[in-house]
N, C-alpha and C positions, 0 to 999 in steps of 0.2 A: 347332217340331215341336207338332200339337194335344195337348192334355193332356185327352183326353175321356175316356179309361176310368179305373177305379178303378185298377188295375195302373200303370198309367202315372203317374198322380198320387202312388200310394204311393212309387213309384220317383223321382219328382222330388222329393217332399219329403223323401225320405231322402238324395238327393244334395246336396239346397240345404242341409240340415242339416249333412252332413259339412264342406260347404264353410264353412258359418257357424262350425262348431268350429274350422276349420283357422285361420280369418280371428281369432278370438278369441284362439286359441294364438298366432299370429304378434305380433298387436298386444301381450297380456300379455309374452311375451317381450321383445319392444322396450322397454316400458316397464320391466321387470326390468334390462334392460342398461343403459339410460339412469341408473337410479336405484342399478345395482349391486347388485341384490338377487337370491337365490338363489330357486327355483322356492318353495321351503318358505317364504321370508320374505316373498313376494308372497302367498302364501296366508293366512299370518298376518294382515297388513295387510289383507286382504280381509275376514278374520273380524273384525277389530276397528274397520273403516271403518265400520261401521253402529251402533256402539257399544260401550262397554267390555264385557269379557268377563273373565271368571276365566280361569286358564292351563288348566285341566282342561276347559273348553269350548271353547277353542281347539285342545287336543288333538284333541278328538272332531270338530271342523269341519274340521281340516286333515288328519286321520289321519296324526297324530304322537304319538310318546309324549311322557308328561307331561314327562319328564325333556328330552327333545330341545325341547320348547316354552319350557320353562324357561331353557334356554340362548339358544335363538333370540331369545326375548325381551330377555334381557340384552343380546345384540348390538345388536339393533333399539334398544333405549332408548339404548346409547351412542352411536348414530348421530343421535338426534332422530327417529327413527319411531314409537317408541312411548313412553307415559309409563305410570305406576303411578299408582294412586289407590285408596284405601280402598272396598271395597266397602259401598254405603250401608244393605244390612241386615245384615251382620255385619262391624264393624269391625276383627276379627282375620284377614279375608281380604283380599286384594290383588286389583284388577283391572286387565287389561293394556288401555288406552285408545290412541287414534290420537294421535301426536304432531304436532307441527307439520308435520315433513316428509313424513308421510303426508297431512294435510289438505292440503299443498301438491300432492302426486302426485294426489289425487283431483281437486282442482280444476283442475289443468292437462290431466291426461289422461284421465280418467274422466268428468268432468263434460259436456265437449263431446260425449260418445257418448250420455250419457245426455239430453241436449238435444234431439240429432238423433233419437235414438228417440223420445221424446215428439212430436216434429214428425211423426213418420212415423204415430204413433198416432192422431193427429188425424182422420184420414179415417175412422176404425173407430167403430162405436157402441160402447156400454157391453157390448152382450151380447156383441160380436163379440172386445172386448178381454177380457172375462170368459172366454170360450172360449181365446183365445189363452196366457192366465195358467193356466187349467187343464191345456192341452196342455204347456206349458212345465214348469210343477211336475211332470207326470206323467214328462215325458221326464228331468227330473232324477232323479227318483226311482228311475228305471230303470237310468240310468246308476250312480247311488251304490250299487244292489244288488251 
């Protein structure tokens, strides 16, 4: 179908984004099944996979209560997905960090997706990538609102 009109393009982009969300949800669900993780557990690991976080930040990023996150971190730590380390700015506080199993999960499941995405982006200019990033960030903010 020719996508010449603005309305056709808006609809095509909307449907493509819906299919993308479905594909991500299916992929994440499969990863969760393989590693026997709940959706909350997978979101917790996602929150700490980019660096250690205090439990209250993990709670905010995963939309869970602090008590639920503490319990979840305890369970994930016992399974080797999370480690605890002192906060470098305040030794009284503890940070949740990615454990060996989370590092393995990211390396096996998500790193290949990252590499494939990076290869797709090679054909775009810096300006086009800046536009894409801005659009994706706006969509993320809209979804979280």
